[in-house]
N, C-alpha and C positions, 0 to 999 in steps of 0.2 A: 231441206228443212229450213235453211236460212231464207229461202225465197218466200216460203209460207209466212215466216215471221215478218219479213219486210211488207208483204201484201197486208197482213193484219194491221200493221202499224199505220200504213197509208190509209186503209179504210177507217181506222179509228180517228186519225187526224181529220180526215174529211168529215166525218160525223161531227166531231167537235166544232169545226168551223162553220158547219151549216146550221148548227143550233143557235149561234149568235150571229145575227146578220145586221151589220151596222151600215149607216149611210152617213155621209158628210155633207154639210150644208155649204157648198162651194160659193154660192151667191152671197150669203150673208158675210161669210168669212172674207171673201174678196172685197166686199163693200167696206167692211171695217178696216181692212188693210189699206184701202185707198184713202179713207177718211184720215187715218192716223199719219199716213205718209204725207199727204197733202198739208195737214195741220203742221207738220214738222218741217215743211218746205225742202223735201228731199226728193231727188229725181228717181224715176224707176231704174235708171242705169246704176245709180249709187246703190240702191237696194239690192239690185242683181249681183253687183260685185260683192257686197257684204255677205250674202248668203250663198254665193257660188252657183247661180243660175244665169240664164240669159235675160235681157230686158224684155224680150218677147214673152218669156214665160211669166214674168212679173205682171206684164200687161193682161195676160190670159187669166192668171189667178185673180187679179183685181176686178175683171169683168165676170168672174164666175164661169169661165169657159174652159178652164184647166181641169180635165177629168182624170188626169194621171199624176196628180199631186203626190210626191213622195212624202213619207211620214217625217223625214229629217227636214225637208223643205217647209212643210207645214209648221212644225215645231220651231224652226229658226224664225219664220215670220211671226209666229205667236209670241215668241220671246222678245223679239225685236220691238214689236208693237205693244207689248204687255197685254196680250189677249189670253184668255183661257180657252185653249183648244177643245177642251171637253164641252164647252157651250155650243159647239157646232157638230157634235156627233150625236146621232139618234139611232135608236133601235128601229129597224125597218119592219113595217107590218107585213105579215105573210099572207 
């Protein structure tokens, strides 16, 4: 009986997540991060140390090449650069 309950919950969770399909604009977010960083005369290495990622990942984010951006990293960058992260989230057309 417990197995059936777990399966039902998993099925329900999957259904919920497939109803809302979001996409993130990595390119424009990265472009704005780079613009703000360069305007402040801060190195990628300094930003990486501040948010706890590698300088390579900061470079990839700024170039829009990072497709595995964690939510906490995205929010840390958005807060650091005073960006509204919601401006880069879009509902995906199905």
